[in-house]
N, C-alpha and C positions, 0 to 999 in steps of 0.2 A: 498605523500600528498602535496598539493600546499601550498607555503609560500610566504609572501610578501618579495620583494627585500630588502636586508639589515638585515633581521631577522636571528638569530642564531639558529642552530639546537638544542641547549641545553635548549631552553626555556621550561618551565614547562607545562605539560599537566594538565588542570584543568577541572574536571567534573562539570557540571552545576547542581545546587541543585533543581531547580523547573522548571515547564513548562513555566512560564513567560520568563525565560531566553532562552528557546527553541525559543520562538517567536522573542526575541531580536536577537538571533543567525540567525534566518531566515532573518530578516531585513538586517543584515550585509552581509550575503551571497548574498542576492539579489543585494545589492549595489556593491558588487565585480564584478557583471556581467552587471552593467548598461552601461558600455562602448559599449556594443553590440546593445543596443536597443534605438530607437528614443523616444518612449514614456517614458522610464525611465529617459532620459535626461530632457525631458519636466517636468516630475514630480519632479525631483531634483531642477530644476530652480524654480518651484512653491514653493517647501519647503523652499529654501533659501530666497525667497522674503518674505514669511510669518515669517521666523525665524529671519533674520537679516536685512530685508528691502532692500537688494541689492544683485546682483549677480556678483561675481568676478571670473575671470578665475582661479586665484590661489586657491580660495576656492573650486571650482569644481574639480580642479586637485587633491587637497589634499583629498577631500572626496572620489574620485573615485580611487585614486592611479595611475593616469596616468599623462603624461606630459602636460604642458600648450599648446604646439602646437596641440596636439591631441584634446584638448577641443576646441581650436580656430577653428579647421577644422570642428568639429561637430556643433558648433554654426553657422558657415557659412552655413552649410547644412540645419540647422533648419530655418534659415532666408530665404533661397532660396525657401523653401516649405511653407512659410507663417505662421510658428508656433511661431516665436519670432520677436521682433524688437530690433535692436541695435542702441541706440541713443547716439551720442557722448556726453561725459561728464556726461551722466545720467545713463548709464548702459544698462542692458538687461531687456526687458519686454515681457510678453506673450501676444500674440494676442488672440482674443476670441476663435479661433480654437485651439490654444495652451492650453488655460485654460480648454476647453472641453476635450482635449486629456489627460491632466494631471489628471482630475477628474476620467476619465474612467480607467486610469492606476492605480490610487490609490484604486478604488473600486475593481479591479481585485486582486490586491495584498492583500487587506483586506480579501477577500474570502479565499485565501490560508493561511493567518495568522490564521483565525478562524478555518480552517481545521486542522492545526497542533495543535492549542490550544485545540481542542476537542479530537484529537486522542492521543496527547502526545506520538508519535510513537518512539521517540529516547531517551535513557537515557543520551545522551551527544551530544553536538553540537560545532560549532565553533563560536566564537564571538570576536569582537574587542572592547576593553574597551575605556574609555574616553581618556586615554593617548596614544591610538593608538597601544597598545600591543595586539598581536593576540595570543589567546589560542587555541592550536591545539588538535583535537580529531580524531576520526576514519574517514578514507577516505570514508567508506561506508555511514556514516551519511551525509557527505558533498554531496556525489553523490545523495542521496535520496532527500535532499533539492533542489539540482540542477535540478532534474527531474521535480519537482512539482512547482518550483518557477518562476524565473524572465523572462521566455521567453513567449512572447505573442502568438506564434504560428509559424507554418512552414513558413508563409508568411514573418514575420519579422525576422526570423532566417536567411534568405538569401537562403535557399535551393531552393525555387521556382524561385529566380532570376537566379540561375544556370540552372535549368531545363527549365525555360522560354526562356532563350537565345538559348538553344539547339533546342527548338521547333521552334522558329522563324527562325533559320537557316535551319531547316529541311524542313519546309512546305513552299510551294511557294506562297500560297494565303490564304485568309480568309476562303474559302470553305473547303479546306483541313484541316485547323486547327480546324474549327468548327466540322467537321465530326469526327475528332480524339477525341475532348473533349467530344462530346455527347456519343461516343462509350465507352470512358474511364469512364465516369460517370455511365453508365449502368453496366459496368463490375465490377467496384469497389463496387457498391451497392449490388451485389449478395452475397458478403461475409463480407463486413464491415457494413452492414445495410445502408439504404438510408440516414439517418441523418449523420453518420460518414463520408460517402463518400462525402457529401456536404462540410463538414468541411475541406476536402482536396481539392476538385475540384474548389470550388468557390474562395478561396484565390489565387489559381493558375491562375484563369481567371482574377482576379483583377490585379495580377502581369503582366499578358500578356497585359492588357490594358495599363499599364505603359510603357511596352517595345515596343509595336507596336500599330497599328491602329485598332485592333480588336474591334467590337461593343460588349462590355462586357455585357450590360444589356440584350440584346436579347439572347446572348449565355448562360447567367445564367438561363433565362427562359427555354431554351431547356435542360439545365443540370438538372433543377428541374424535368422536365417531364421525362428525361432519367433515373434518379434514381428511379422514381416510376415504370418505365417499367422494369428496371433490377432487382429491389428488389423483385418483385412478383415471380421471378423464384424459389428461394430457401426458405426453412423454416426459415432461419435466416436472410433473406433479410430485413424484417421489422417486427414490433411488432405484426401486425395482423396475419401474417403467423406463427409466433411462437405460438400464441394462437390456431390457426386452426390445426397446426401440432400436438400439444400436445393433442388436443381432438380427432383427427382422428386416432391416434395410428398406423401410418405407418412409414416406414423408410424414411430417408433423401432422398435417391435416388428415391423412389416411389413418394414422394411429388413433387420433382423437375421434374420428368418425366411428371406428370399430368399438371404442370403449364407451361411446356416448349412451347407448341404451342402459348399460349397467349403472353408469354414474347417475343418470337421471332417475332411475328406479330407486337407488339407495338414497339419494338426496331428498326425493319426494317422500319416501318412507320415513326418513328422520324428521322431516317437517311435520308430517302427520302425527308421529309419535310425540313430538314436542308440543303440538297443539293439545294433545290429550293430557300430557304430564304437567304442563304449566297452566295454572288457573288464571282467569282474568282478574287477578287481585290488583287493586290500584297501587301504583308506585308512590312511595313516600320519600320525598327528598330530605336528606338529613346531612348533606356534605358541606364542607367549608369551601368558600370561594378561593380558588387559586388563580393568581394573576398571570400565570404563564400563558403564552400565546400558542395557538395551534398553527402548525406550519405544513399546510397541505402540499407545498411545492416538493417535499421529499417524495411523497407518493406519486405525484404526477410525473416527476422527473424519472423515477425508476420504472414507471409504466411505459414511458417513452423508450427507455433503454431496452425494456423487455420486447417491445414491438420490433425494434431494430434488430434485436438478437434473433427473433424468429425469422425475419427476412434474411438475415445472414445465413441461417441454416438452410433455408430454402434455396438460396443462391450459391450454396456450397462454399461459403466463406466462413468455415467453422472457427478458425483461430480468431478472426475479428469478432465473431459473435461471442465467443467465450470471454474475450477481453472486455467487451461492452457489458455483458451480464455481470462480470466481476466488479466493474466500476459501479454499475447500478446497485448491486448488492451492498457495496461498501457505503454508498450514499444512504441507502435505506437502513442499513444495520448499524450505522455509527452510533445511534442512540440505544441500541439493544445489545451491542457487542459484549459488554461486561455482565449482562444479566443472563447470558447463556450458561447452562450447567456444563462447564467444560469437562468435568470428570465423566459425565454420561456420554458426551460426544467422543471423548478419547476411547472409552470402552467400545463404542460403536465402530470406530475406525479400526481398532485392533481386531474386532470381531470380523470385519471385512477381510483383513489380512489373513486371519486364522482360517476362515472358511476357504479362501483360495488355496492355502497350503494343505488343508485337510483333504480337499477334493483331489489332490495329487497322490494321496496314499494308495498304493496298489490294492490293499485289502478293501478299501472303500470303493474303488473303481470296479473291482470284481463283483462286489455285492450289489452295486447299483446298475450293473449292465442290464438287469432285467427290467429296469424302468421303461426302456424303449418298447418292451413287449406288453405293457399295460394297455388296457382299453382306455378309451377317452374318459369314461366315468371314473375308472380307478385312478388315472393320472390327475383328474380334477380333485378327487378326494385326497390324494397324496399331497398335492400342492397346498391345500388348505390345512391339512394335518401338520405338515412340516412347519408351516408358518406359525402355528400355535405355540410351538416349543422352541424354535430357533430364530423366530422373527421372519417376516416375509422377504427381506432383502437377502439374508443368507440362504433361504430356501430357493430363491430365484437363482443365485449363483450356483448352488448345488445342482439343480435340475437342468440348467442350461448346458451342462456338460454332457447330458445324456438324451435330451429331447430338443427339437427345434423350438425357436421362439414362436409361439402360437397364441391365438386368441384364447384358447382354453387355458394355457399356462398363465397368461396375463390376468384372466378372470380369477383363477384359483388363488394365486399369491396375493392379489389385492383383497379378495374376500377374506383371506386369512388374517388380515389386520383387524377385523372386527371382533374377534373372539377373546381369547385369554389375553391378559395384560402384555406378555412378551410378543404378541403377534405383530406389533408395530412399535417402532421407537417413538412415534407420535403419542401413543398411549402413555408411555413412561414419562415423556416430557410434560404432558398436560397435567398428569396426576401429581408429579413431583412439584410443579409450580403452584399447585392448588394449596399446598401446605395444610392438608386435612387428612389425618390418619384414617378416618372412616371411609374416605373416598375410594380406597384401594379395593375393598370388597364390594362396595356399592356399585362400582364401575361394572362389575360382571353381571349385575341384575339387568343391566341394559345391553351390554355388549354380547352376551351369549345368545339371547333371543335374536339380536340383529345378525349374528353369525349364521344362525339357522335360516333366517329369512333371506339373507344375501346368498347363501348356497342354493336355496330353492330358486330364487330369481335368476341367479347366474347360470345354473344348469338349464333352466327353462329357456333362457335366451340363447344358449349354445345350441339347443335342439332346434329352436326357431330359426337361427342363423347358421345352421349346420353346413350350408354350401359356401360359406365364406371363411376367411381366416387370414392371419397376418402372413402366413407362409404360402400355402396352396389350398385351393378349393377341392372339394371331394370329387368334382368332375373337372376334367381337363379337356380343352378343345383340341382335337386332333386335326391336322391340316393336310392329310394325305390326299384329300379330294381337291386341293388347290392346284390349278395350273396344268393338269394333265392334258396332253395333246394326242399322243399316239402310243401304241404298245401297251404295256401293263398299266402305266399311269393314266392313260386315257380311259381304260376300262374301270379304274377305281373312281375317278372323278375329273371333271373338266371345268371347275369353277373359275370364272374370270374375276378380275379385280373387283368389279362392282358388286358381284354376288358375294365374294369373300368378305368385303367390307360389311355387308349387311349381316353375315353370319357371325363375324367377330363382334360387331356391335351388339347383337342380340345376346351373345354369350356373356359379354361384360355386363350388360344390363341385368342379366339374371344372377350375377354374382360369381361367375366363373372367372377367376383371375389367373388362370394357368393355361398356357398355350404350348403345345408340343409340335415340333416339326423335325426335319432332318435334311441334311445337305443333299441326299440323293433323291428326295421326293420330287418327282417331275423334273429331274435333272437340275435341281436348284431353284426352279421357278416357285416352288412352294414357299421357300424362305423369302424370296423377293416379294411375293404377294402378301405374305404375313407381315413383313416389316413395313410395307407401304400401307397396309390396312391400319396398323397402329398409328402411323403418321397421318393418314387421312382422317382418322377419328379423333386426332389430338389427344391420345391416351397418355396421361402422365407416366413416365417410365417406371416410377416407383409403385404404380398401381397394378402392374402386370408382371407375372413371372413367366419368363420365356425359356423354353428348353429346346435344344436341338441336338443332333447326333452326327457323329463322324465315323467313317469306316470305309464306305464305298467310294466308287469312282465317280467324279463329277466333271472333270475336264478332259484334257488330252490323256489318252491311255499311256501308261508307262510303268516301269518296274516298281515305282514307289507311289503310285497314284491310288493305292488301296491299302487298307490295314490300319494298324495302331502304332506305327513307328513314329519316332519323334519328328522326322522329316514330314510325314504326311499330316500329323496332327497340327503342327505349327502352321503349315500352309492352309489347312482346312479351317482353322479358327479365323484367320484373316479373311478368307473368302466368305465364311458365314456371317461375320460381323458386317462386312460390306453389303452383302445381300439383304440382311435384316435391318441395316441402317442403325445399328446399336453400338454403344461403347463397350458393353460387356454382356455376357450371357449368364443367366442365373443358374442354369443346370446344363452342363455339357456332358453328353453321354457317348460311350463307345457303342456303336450299333451292332457289334459282334465281337467274337473272340478271334484274335490273330495268333495262330500257332507259330508264325515265323518271327514274331517279335517278343523278346523277353518281357515279362510283366513289369519288371523293375524299370526298364527303359520307358515303357508306357506311363507308369506312375510318375516317374521323374518329369516327363514332359507335361503331364496334366498338372502336377504340382507347380511347375514354373508358370503355367497359365494362371493358376490361382494367385500366386505371389505377385504377378504383374497386374492383377486386377481385371484381367480379361474374362475370367470365369469365377463364379462364386462357389459353386458346388459341382462335384463330378459324380457320374453314375455310369451304369452299364446297362446293356440290353442283350437278352438272349445268351447269357452266360450260365454255365453249370455251377452248382453249389461249391464244388471243390475249387473251381477257378476263382470264384469270389472270395472264398476263405483264404486262399493263397495270397491274393492281392491285399486283403485286409491285414494279414500278418506282415507282409512286406511294408505296408504303410505304417503300421505300429512300430516295427523295428527301426525303420529309417526316418520316422517323423515326417512322413509325407501326407498330403491330403488323402483322405479315405473316401471310398465310394459311399455315397449317401442314399442311393436308390438303385433299384433294379426294375427295368421295364420288361415285362414278360407277358406271355399269353396265359389267360386264366378265364375260364367260363364254367358254367354248370356242365357243359358237355366236354370239358377238358380241364380236369383238376389235377393233372400230373405233377405240377410243381409243389403240391402239398406233401409229396413224399420226402424231398430233400431240401428244396429251396425255401419253403415257408418256415420250417423249423430253424434253418440257418439264419434267415432274415430276422426272425423274432429274437433269436439269441444275440445277434450282433447289432441290432438296432438299424437295420437297413430298410428303407421304405419301399413299398411295392406300387408301381404304376402299371395298371393293367391295359394292354393293347388288345384290340379286336374283342371286346367284351360280348359281342353278339355272334362270335364265331363266323365272321365274314357275312353276317346277315342271316345265317341259318337259324338262330334263336330269336329272330324278329317276329316269327309267326306267319311270315309271308310264304313259306314253303310247305309242301305236303310230302308224304312219304314216297309219292310217285315222281318227285323231282320237279313238279310244276311250281311256278312262282309268278308273282306279279311282274308285269312288264317293267323293265329297267332295273330289276333286282341285280345287285352286283355279283352275287355268287354264280349267276348264270354265265357271266363273262369271265370271272376269275375265281376259280374254285380253290379257295385258300382261307384259313389254314386247314390242314388235314383233320378230319373229324370222323369218329365212329358214328355213322349215321343212325344205326339202330338205337344206340344209347342216346344220341342227341334228340331223336324224335320221341323217345320215351320221356325225356325231360320236357320237351315242348308240350306233350299231352298234359302233364301235371301242371305246367306253367299256364296253359290255356284255361284249365279249370279254375285255378286260383285267380287268374286275371278276370275271368267272367264274374266271379263272386265280388271282387273289389271294383269292377268297372274300370279297369285300366288295360293298357296294351300288354301283349306278351313280352315285348321288348323291355317294358318298364319292370316286369317281374325279373327278367334276366339281370338287368342293371342293379335293381334293388337287392338281389341276393348277394352280389359282389360287395355292395356298400355295407352289408351286414357282416362281412367277414373281417375279423379283427386284424388280419395281416395287411389288408388293403389300405393304402394311403390315398390314392386317387384313381379314378377310372377314366381312361381316355375315350371320348366319344367323338366320332366324326359324323358329318352330315352333308348332304347336298342341298337340302332345303330347310328353311326356317321351321317348317312344321315338324320335320324329323328331329331337329335340335330341341324344340319345345317338348316333344314327347320324351326325349332322353332326360331333359331337366326335370320333368315331372316325377321321374323315378326317385328323386331324393326325398319325396314325401310319402313314399310307400313303406308301410310298416307290416311286419309279419307276426302272426301269432306263433307260439311255440310249436303247435301242431303243423302249421304251414311250413315252417322252416324244417321240421323233421321230415315232411313229405319230400321237399326239394332235396334235402341232403341224402335221403335214402335212395331216390331214383337216380341220383348222379354219383353215388358212391363208387370209389375206385376199386377195381379188383385187388385182392390182397396179393402182395408180392414180397419176395425175400429181398433185403433182410427185415423189411417192415414188420411182418407178422411175427418173426422171431424176437425182435426188439420189444414188441408189445407184450409178447408172452413172458419173456424173462423179467421184464420190469414191472409187471403187474403187482407183485407182492410189495415191492418197495414204494410204489405209488400209493397203495392202500395205507401203508404206514404213515406216509406224509399227510394223507387226508385225515387220519385219526388224530395226528398231533395238532393239526390246524383246527 
């Protein structure tokens, strides 16, 4: 343990009796380290002026325990930087800048004193009494106080002086240095978060400004944009990604892989812009040598903790992982803890709480229900726009209440950090630390063009990667063709395990991350084959979304072996999990409506499955609009899990759900999963009006679903014309039309052969002109029925009023 010169080892160790003496001990420990810090010298000068009216070198030397020449050297240094004035015969006085620095230092130290006063973390400490006698206690307690107390940050500790000199010597010009700093800011933000990265990178930039001629303000602007680019890559790069990651339920690696294209695009764009904006002007070294030593062990140690943290998350040991990352952060942040702008962070935390409370307001909930009805482009724009004015983290909190965590939402809120100053807290932190008034408006000269570029790049990537997402892909692999042996299931498909493995593997390879099955398909064999295929292919659980359904009879016939009763659902979930070899099901759907079971009983049973972690989301299939609305109302009234999706029949030849179901789903934010998108093969182009078809066509064996054949073949004629012009199959036209419908979330495609699946997948790349869509819509238009035509007639005038106002 450290001791003052001249003290004897036999002095008595005295435990302190109360927390107030902890605080006093902290003050004394802080003063023991004042010799290292400029702001602490200034604060001590201010204290002496207020206490005794004058500042004498002998008093300062006695208070600090150093020699008078050391104090004289420091006073000379303070005078050279304009913090004090030394007037002969009158003593030492603080300049206005010195007074300001002293007040800031005093406020920072008061924060730490309050911290220890509140925690009272140590039963004993070190203090120096009025007679100068030091009472010694544990070395660990001294070190704990040392970590949290008197050092203002890495910048003032001297570490950046050493690193800065090495960088000035290493880089030949401003352009090279700027490129390195922008890349370093982006890289650090991927695992330290964007805010913590700035607490390291901006002080280093300010140090470089002192050491050489680098334009610090412009470089800090680029660094703020760089941390926004780098932090969007990983789930722990920024707070909004942490929220999105938690809601998406996927692995760290899967999230990073999804965000990689946008992160790379923005980082490379910033590096190119930095290369243009910073000239190859030689660096001129003009700094003083600081003897402080660089301690890289802090960074390496925290990097090790970070790796262990990621492994803990992957191994589902979250509490251990959080504990380790907290320890790692403390080790890294011990030098920067007191340099954080606490008032800004407190405002940010309060903003988090306020947004959570505001989202619960009934008026806001009602007005934002329409968010779920927005198209992908509109939702993308809304995410960016909200981020500009309320910051990207509150925007994420707000939108996650109404839309699922998706790649689109992740792109939008992260891109929103590039624009206006409030778009990201990182922008405020960087510019506040720069201490340059002009930087506030200069920032937007770079950030607004970057916002426009990021929006174009992000939306382009979403179009390019449109068949993937954090939640579900636009195409879903149906498994009704798996395992059929005889009867109806044998007519639909008889794929064995080996063939099913190939089909599932091809779907996953193409970006389809959503698989739908049901407990009744092939008497349960479809679920068995699906689960075994995922196991055979070694598919990580978090990389695939599995949906199944319950309603029908799969085992021994009995009075409760069918329907949506609590008894049947609890039994069915256990059987499905066992057949699928899974611990939970992502989407559990009711395969039909049970008129014998109260909806409330069904919803309570499904909610209990969600609470147990056996099911993540619930949905329905083949329900009427009024039945779904009744269930949604019960869920809202009782606080139960609500239906997230409807699986329904929808094709060009069968648009009946557009009458009631589609308006209801768009109003209530219910997703639509389309089954039998080719009308049982009728819209594949393999059939003619005479009923002839290719050998093996399914509809020859199983004529389902019911279709108005005249209308269907009218549609096929138009589809065949468009397909001929585009050089694609008729089936691709049928699927592409569904993918162009705003209400459709995903289209379920089944196949018996890889070639069929590939043809279906190719539909995601088919685009229609306005004229082509009009032709398809016109030939498939529904006959007008009551009350639809009356509602349209009576509401026409009011709709026109709304159009004129907008």
